N, C-alpha and C positions, 0 to 999 in steps of 0.2 A: 199410410196405405189407403187407398181408395177402392172400394168394391161395389158391385152391384149383386143383390141379393134377391133371389124369387123364392118365396116360401110356398110350397106345392101342397095340395091337398085342401080339405074343406070345400065350402061352396065355390069359392074362386081363389086363384092365386094372389098372393100380395107381394108387392116389390118394394125394395128399400135400397137407397144408396147409403153407405156407411163410410166414414173416414176415420184416420188415425187409428187409436187403440181399440175402438169398437168393431172397425174393419178388420183389424188384425186378430181379435178374438174370435169373431164370426167365421173368419177363413181358417182359423185352427180348428174350430168346433167342426166345420163342414169337412175338412181334410181327415180329421181324426175318425170321423164315421160313428159306428156303434161302439168302437173301443173307447171313445170319449178322450177328452184332453184334462190333464192336471196341471195346476201351478209348478209342481215339480219337473215335470216332462217338458213344460212350454213356459219357462220362467216370465213373469210379468209383474209389475207393481201391485197391480189391484184387479186381479180376476175376478173377485167377487162382485167389484163394483161394475165391471164390464157386463157380466152376466145379470146383474140387477137391471142395469139399463137396456140391454137387449129384451129381457123379459117384459119391460115396461112398454116396449114398442110391440108387444104381441108376439115376440119369438118364444117358442116354447122350448125351455131349457131344463133337463132333469139334473139333480145333484145326488150323487152318492158319496157318503163320507166312508173314507178308506182308512184303516189302522196302519200304522207302520212302525216298525222297530228301529233300532240302531241307536247310535249316540243322541240324536235328536228326536227320539220316539215321540209318537203324538198322533194326529190324523190330518188328512188332508181331503179336499173335495176332488171328485171326478165329475166333469160336466159333459152331457151328451146332449145333442139336439133331439128333440123329440117330435120331429117332422122331417119330410123330405125338404131339402133345399139346393137350389142351384146357386153357385157362387162364381162371378167372373171378376178377376182383378182388372180395374181400370187404370190403376196407377200403383206402382209398387212403393214408391216412397213420396211423400210430398216435396215438393221443390222448396228450397229454403229462402 
């Protein structure tokens, strides 16, 4: 996936182009809005790594730890964007 992201707010908007899994993760976060996205609802191999990289680029993302029960009880993260963002998909999948 190849996306164009504009982070709104602050003194001036910042614009990024993201590809691959980073683009996918950012698109999931933007689509989820205030509800946020979890690895359980949107499976991917390395959500925490994607969030870490996006934060390193200056994109503010909150993490809330959620406890869950069931046969495989434990906890998981819910990630939400801590800013307004405009995301437009430039290419859905990369050409092989």
